[in-house]
Structure formats: structure tokens, C-alpha cells
N, C-alpha and C positions, 0 to 999 in steps of 0.2 A: 354520396356514399358516405353512409354512417360511419364513425371512427369508435374503434372500440377501446375504450377510454380503460387505462389503469386504475383499478380501484384501490383506493386507500384506506386504512383504518389508523387512525390516529389514537395512541394510547399516552396518556399524561395525568397527572394528578392534578394539575392545575387548570381550571376551567379557562382562565384567561389563554394561556397558552394552547390549550385546544381550539378556541376561538381564534385566534391568530394565524396558527396554520391551517386552518379550515379555509378563513376567508382568503388567504393569500395564493392557497392552491385552487380555489375555484375559479378564478382567472385564467386557467390553463387548459385551454379546449381537451388537451390528452388526459388529464387527472380528473378524477371523480373522489371526492371523498365520500364513502361510504357509509361512515361510521365513526364513533369516538367512544373510547372507554378511560374510565379514569383510573383502574387498577388492574391486575393480570387477570382476576377473576371474572369481572365483566368482559374482559378482552376475549376471554377464551370463548365464553357464549358468543361473544358477536363474530368470531373468527368461523364457528361453524356456521353462525346463522347467514353470514353475509359472502362468506370466500373472497376473503381481498387478495388483491396481487402482492401488495407489498403493506409493510407494516412500518409505521414510525414508533419509536418505543422510548420513553425517557429512561434514561440508566436507572434512575433512584425513583422507586416506586414504593406506595404503602402496600402492608400486607406481604406482598412477595416481593424481592428486587429483581432488576431486569434480568439478571444472570441465571438465576433458579429458573424464571420463566421461560429463559430462551431453552436451556436445558431440557424444560418438560415440553417446551413448544415444538420444538425444529424436529426432532425425532418422528413425530406424527402427524405436524403438519410442515414441510420445509417451504417454508415463506420467505423471501427475501427481507429483512430486516435492516432497517437503518436507523441507527440510536442516536437519540438526540441527548448529548452531553453538556454539563455545565462545565466552563473552562477553570475549574480548581483541581487541585492534585487529587483529591479523591475522585474527580470525575475522569479525570486521565487515566488513573487506575482501574477503575470499572469500566470504562471502555475499552480498554486493551485485553480484558477479560471478557468482554462479550463478545470480542474480534474472535478470541480465541476458541470460545463455543458456536461461532457461526454466524454471527451478524456480518452483513455484507460491507456496510460503510456506516460512518458516523457524520455527526454534524453538531457544530459547537453552538451554544446558546449562552448568553451572558446577558445580565440586568441589562445591560445597554440595548441590547438587541433588541430585547421585549420591549422595552419603554421608549426606545428612540427610534432610529431608521431601521425599516424589516426588509426593505429591497434586496441586500445582500442575501441576507438570510433564507429568504424566500426563493430567490432566483439559484441559489446553491442546490436548497431541498428538491427543488423541481427536476434539476439535472440530475439528481443522485437519485431520485425515484424512478425517471426514466431509465437510467443505468441499471437499478437493481432490479426492475421487472423483467430485464432480460437474463438475469443469472437464473441459472439452474442450480438450486441450493441442495436437491439431492446429490446431485452429480459432482458438486463442490464439495461438500460433507463426506461423500465416497472416495474420493481422490485424494483431496486436502488430508483430512481427518484419519485415513486408513494408512496414509504412506508411513512406513517405518525408517527412519533414518537409520545410516550404518554408518562407523567413522573407520575409515583405514588409516593407518600410519602409514605414510608413502616420504620417500627421499627422492633427492634429483630434482624437487621443484626449482624452476626459475624463481628466486625470491626478488629479482631485482623488478618483476612485473610490478603493477599497479591495477588491481581490479576496481573498476566503476559500476556501480548499479544503479539502474532506475527502475523505480516501481510505485504502483498508485492502488487503486482500487482490488482488493482481495489479495494485498501484499503480505499480511502479517503473517500467515499460515505459511504461505509462499517461501517468505524468506525465513521463517524459523525452520521449515524442511530442509532449506539450501544449506544455513549455516550448521544446523546439527548433524550434516553428511561429511563436513569438512575438516580436515585434523587441523590441529593448532601450528602446523609449520606453513600454514597459507602465506602469500605474501600479503602486504596491506593491501586495505579494501575501504573504498568510499562509497556510501549510499545516501542517494537522494529519494525520499520517500515522500509522497505528497500528505504534509499532516501540518496543521496550524500551530503557533507558539502554545506549550505549557504541555504537550503530547509526546514529542522525540524522546525526551529524558527516559519518561515511563517505558516508551517503546525501546528504546535501547538497551534498557536494563532488563527488561523481561525475554528480549533476545539473548542477552549475555548469559543468564540463567540458564540457557539450554544448549550451548554449546561451549565447546573448548576454546571459541576464539574470545577476544575482550570487545565486546561492543559497548560502545559509550556515544553520548552525545558530543560532536564535535566542537571544538572551541578554536577560535581564529588562533593560527598559528601553529595548531596540534600537527606534529610531524607522522607521517604514514611510514609505518615499518610493519615487519611480518608479525602475525598473529593479532593483528588490530584492526578493527573495524569501526571507521568514523561515520556517524549517520548525521548528515546535514540538520542543524535546528530548526524547527518548525519557524518560520518568519523571515528566514534569514536563506540569502543566497550563499551559495558554496562553490569556492573554484581550488583548483588544484595548482599550486604553484612550485617554483624551484627546478632543478635541474641535475638528475642523480639521486639528489636528496631531496624529497618533496613534504611540502606543508599542504596546510589546507588554509585557504582565506575566507572568512564568515565574515558576512556584511550585509546591512542594511540595501536593499535594492528596490530595482522596480519589479513587477509580477511578468513572468516570462511566459508565454502560452497561458496566462492567467494562474501563474502558480509561482509562489515564495515558499520555499527553495522550489528551482526549476531543475529536471534533469537535463535539459538543454544548455544550461550554463555549467552543471559538473561535466558534460561529456565535451561541450567546446574547449573547456579548460586541459581536459585531458589530452584532447587531439593536439592543441598548440603547446602543451608542456611535456608531455609523456611520449606521445606518439606511437613509434611502434612497439615501445615496453607497454602500452596499454592492453588491457582486456576490457571489453564492453560487455553488459548484460543488460537486456531490457525485459522487464517482467509484466504481469499482469496489471491493468490498468486502464482507466478511459482517456480518451482523447490521444493528440498525437505529440505530447511534450516527449523530447528525448529522440525523437526521429532524425532531424536535422544533424544533431548534436553527433549520433551514432554515426552518420553517413560521412562527417567531417573525421569522426576516429577512424572510421575504415581508410578514409581517403588519405591518412595520414601514417597508417600500416598496422593500426590496432587490430586485434583479433575479436569479431564481434558476433554475439549469441544474441539469438531471441527466442523467447517461452514459445512456444507451438500453440494454435488455438485449442485443440483439445483439452489442454491441462490449465489454460487459462481462465481464470475467473470471470475475466473483462477482458476480449481480444481486442482492445484499441491501439494502446501502444505499441505493442509487438507487429501488429498487423500495419502500422502505420510506417514502421521502420522496416519492414519486409517490402513494403509497396514502392518506396524510395529508394531500395536496392541498397539499404545501409548494414545489411545482415551478410556474415558469410556463412552462418550456419542456423537452422533453427530446431531446436531439442524440446522435448518434452521435459516436464519439471522433474520427473524422477532420475532423468538421465543428464541433469544439469550439473548435478556435481561431481559425477564421473568425469563428462566433458571436461570441466574446470581443470581437474587434475591432470588428464591426459594431455591438455594443452600446454599445463606448466610443465609437465615431464618432458613433454616434446621440445619445448623450448630451452628446457636445461641441458637436454642432451646435445643440443646444436650450440649451446653456448660452450659446452665442456664443463658443466657442473654437475658432478656425480655426488 
């Protein structure tokens, strides 16, 4: 039986990069590179001609930058786009902007990647292309980008709780919607988002700009307290430590489930240190990272919530947590903020906190 291959269009101004990506993808029987373009104008013609399933797009392009290209492209051609980003501060900033306007995911390239070992880069790109091909971009943009956040001031929240969040592919807009909808009076939050070094600082800053909460890239020893959101640094594992008063430990560690930072590492530490004072939230993402850790949290008495399939960009991580019996509730994205608040109010009332 013939395989319906995923048709990919590579857009990059570097002939060397185009050749490397095409050669690397050619060995995958599920992927076919149907064309290449060296700038957005050529790409526009090739998209109409070739009707690709997925685009790879360099974030910094001649004649028109990648952000402007996405803004013009996606309303007319809602094609999954994977950004190919340089590992620089400017590259990370542009990548975050691309995720804001509708790119599905990104991959980091560096001079070492292009001139040296390419196995890791190509392996990651293959996996991301296969994931991206399953994303309904029109649905994603209609649900995520049309969602209007509303903030309500709430009293009586149980501020002794700690909220731990695990998220991956499709997570930028998902996190932005949730945090924009929460009051500044929330208990402390810790977040593991699958991102490489050099991106989580920009990610945290852009989230902080749109919410009443203080979102920062975590540093080893940072204290968890109300109104603050600590994001695990790219390339480091993050755990919760302490008892009653909690801090985070950020350290160089082995990858877990292929990730550093890993959601399982965070969630397992929550189960061990925080127990029934924890709330676990697992959101859109590819793979099964976080499923075992969330089960440990549930078994330790924490309240555990998974995003539902309909509102997930990629229903991988939530699905695996649900299948392993790790979740107490399955909630759509638009209802997650209210669910968190209701859970905290109920806990506060039980504790006699008003």
C-alpha cells in the first residue's frame, strides 16, 4: 500500500541549509520535500503551485521577515509552519513572535549544527514535521487567537497551594490565554515548557507582559510565592524543594522522556514535596512527558487537570495522562482559568480561609 507522504516546502535564504534539510528529510519514507524557496515571494508562488502540508521557515528572511510572511500567509493558507531559528537573542525574540501569530513549533539551528553533526537536528525536524502535519491550523487560530481573556478579582483563594503546569507544542498561546485570565492573587506557580536554552527567558518576558502575574525564568533557589510564575530554564531540570515554604532547584541533568527540562521531573518533585497542597495542570503537547509525574501527584493527593482534546493543539501529553488515570478532571482551555479559581476557592473555604 502506498504511503501518503507529508509534503514539505523548505523556505530558507541559505542554499547550504536548504540542501542539508532536503537531504536529511529525504531518508524518511513518510516525508517528501516537494520544493524549496529562498525568500517569501518565491515561497508564495510555490505554495500555490505545490500545496504543501507543512512549511519550514527561516525566521530571518530577505525582502520580507518571517513574521510578516506568516501574518499574510496563514489567513489565506492555514498551513502548519515550523520556524527554523538561530540560537541568538534576536532569534529567540522573533521565534516567540512567530508562535504568537500562528507558527506551530520551532527548531533551533546553530553554526555547529550546520557545519558539524546534523543527526539531532534532522531527527528533531522529522518528528516535528510529522506532528505539525496533524495540526488543524484553521481550528487552532479560531480557538486560540479568538479567545478573549477576562480577569476577575477573587478573594478567598487558598494561597498555600502550588500550581504546577506542564506544556509543550502549541503551548505559547495556550499559556498566554490562561495567565491573562488569572488574577494577581493566585498562589505560586511553576511551569515546565519544552524549550531549549536561550528561549525561556524571552518566553517568560512575553508572557509577563500580558498578565497581572509576574512571570520569570527561574533561577536556582528562587522562592515560590503568590503572584509569581517560575518557568523552568531551557536546558536545565527544575524541581520543587522545601516544606511549607517552597523553592525551586534548577540543575544540569540528563534528559527525561527526551526532554530537559522535563515535566515528569517537575511533577514528581511536586508529588514528593507538596503532596495534597499541589495542583497539576497538563496542557497541549507531543509525547507522554508528564503522564507518570501527574499520576504520582494524584496519588499524593493533588488535584490534577488535563486539557481536553478539542482545545489542544496537539493532544499527546494530556491524552497519555488521561489514559494512565492520572487526571481528576478534563477541561477545555477556555474553562481552565475558572476551574483553577473554583478549585482554589473551594480549598480556601475548607481551610477556613476567607
